[in-house]
C-alpha positions as CSV (number, residue, x, y, z in Angstrom):
1,X,0.2,1.6,11.4
2,X,1.3,3.8,14.1
3,X,4.7,5.4,13.6
4,X,7.3,8.2,13.8
5,X,9.7,6.7,11.4
6,X,8.0,4.9,8.9
7,X,10.0,2.5,6.5
8,X,9.0,-0.6,5.6
9,X,5.6,-3.0,6.5
10,X,5.1,-6.3,4.9
11,X,1.3,-7.6,4.5
12,X,0.4,-10.8,4.0
13,X,-3.2,-12.1,3.6
14,X,-4.8,-15.2,2.4
15,X,-8.4,-16.3,2.0
16,X,-9.7,-12.9,3.6
17,X,-9.6,-9.2,4.1
18,X,-7.7,-6.8,5.9
19,X,-7.6,-3.2,6.3
20,X,-4.7,-1.2,7.1
21,X,-5.1,2.5,7.7
22,X,-1.7,4.2,7.3
23,X,-3.0,8.0,8.0
24,X,-1.0,7.9,11.4
25,X,2.2,6.6,9.6
26,X,5.0,9.6,9.3
27,X,7.7,9.2,6.8
28,X,11.0,11.4,7.8
29,X,13.2,10.2,4.8
30,X,12.1,10.4,1.1
31,X,11.2,6.9,0.6
32,X,8.9,3.9,1.7
33,X,8.4,0.3,0.9
34,X,5.5,-1.5,1.5
35,X,5.6,-5.6,0.6
36,X,2.2,-7.9,0.0
37,X,1.5,-11.0,-0.3
38,X,-2.1,-11.6,-1.2
39,X,-3.5,-14.7,-2.3
40,X,-7.2,-15.4,-2.2
41,X,-8.1,-12.9,-0.7
42,X,-8.5,-8.7,-0.3
43,X,-6.0,-6.3,1.4
44,X,-7.2,-2.3,1.6
45,X,-4.8,0.1,2.0
46,X,-6.1,3.9,3.2
47,X,-2.7,6.1,2.9
48,X,-2.3,10.1,3.0
49,X,-2.8,12.3,0.1
50,X,0.4,13.6,0.5
51,X,1.9,10.2,-0.3
52,X,3.4,9.4,-3.9
53,X,2.1,5.7,-4.8
54,X,4.8,3.5,-7.1
55,X,2.9,0.2,-7.7
56,X,5.9,-2.8,-8.6
57,X,3.0,-5.4,-7.9
58,X,3.0,-8.9,-9.7
59,X,-0.6,-9.9,-10.3
60,X,-1.5,-13.7,-11.1
61,X,-5.6,-13.8,-11.8
62,X,-5.7,-10.7,-9.6
63,X,-5.5,-6.7,-9.4
64,X,-4.3,-3.8,-8.0
65,X,-6.0,-0.6,-8.1
66,X,-5.1,2.9,-7.0
67,X,-8.0,5.1,-6.3
68,X,-8.4,9.2,-5.4
69,X,-4.9,9.7,-5.9
70,X,-4.0,12.8,-4.3
71,X,0.0,13.4,-4.9
72,X,1.8,16.4,-3.7
73,X,5.4,17.7,-5.3
74,X,6.9,17.4,-2.6
75,X,5.9,14.0,-1.2
76,X,7.4,10.9,-0.1
77,X,7.8,7.9,-2.8
78,X,5.7,4.7,-1.3
79,X,6.7,1.8,-3.4
80,X,4.4,-1.1,-3.4
81,X,6.1,-4.7,-4.2
82,X,4.7,-8.4,-4.0
83,X,2.4,-10.5,-5.8
84,X,-1.2,-10.8,-5.6
85,X,-3.1,-14.1,-6.8
86,X,-6.5,-14.6,-7.0
87,X,-6.9,-11.5,-5.1
88,X,-7.1,-7.5,-5.0
89,X,-5.2,-4.6,-3.6
90,X,-6.9,-1.8,-3.5
91,X,-5.3,1.8,-2.4
92,X,-6.9,5.0,-1.0
93,X,-5.9,8.5,-0.3
94,X,-7.6,10.1,3.0
């Protein structure tokens, strides 16, 4: 994702795997949203270490995992919302 004013992303993955890199996304306000809809698949999100991730994902026989936490006190807040059914979403700080 390349954006100079990142506010929102919609991610849908069914029966497959996705890798989405947000390292070139700049949040100019203090918050952004990522909506996920994953079923029978896997989505890997790679986010900057300066983002604070808030997990509001509903899971049904699935998982949402945040790895390598690297939160800064002045971070923008990124809320991840949506649904995961028989799949997983993994967030990696880079």
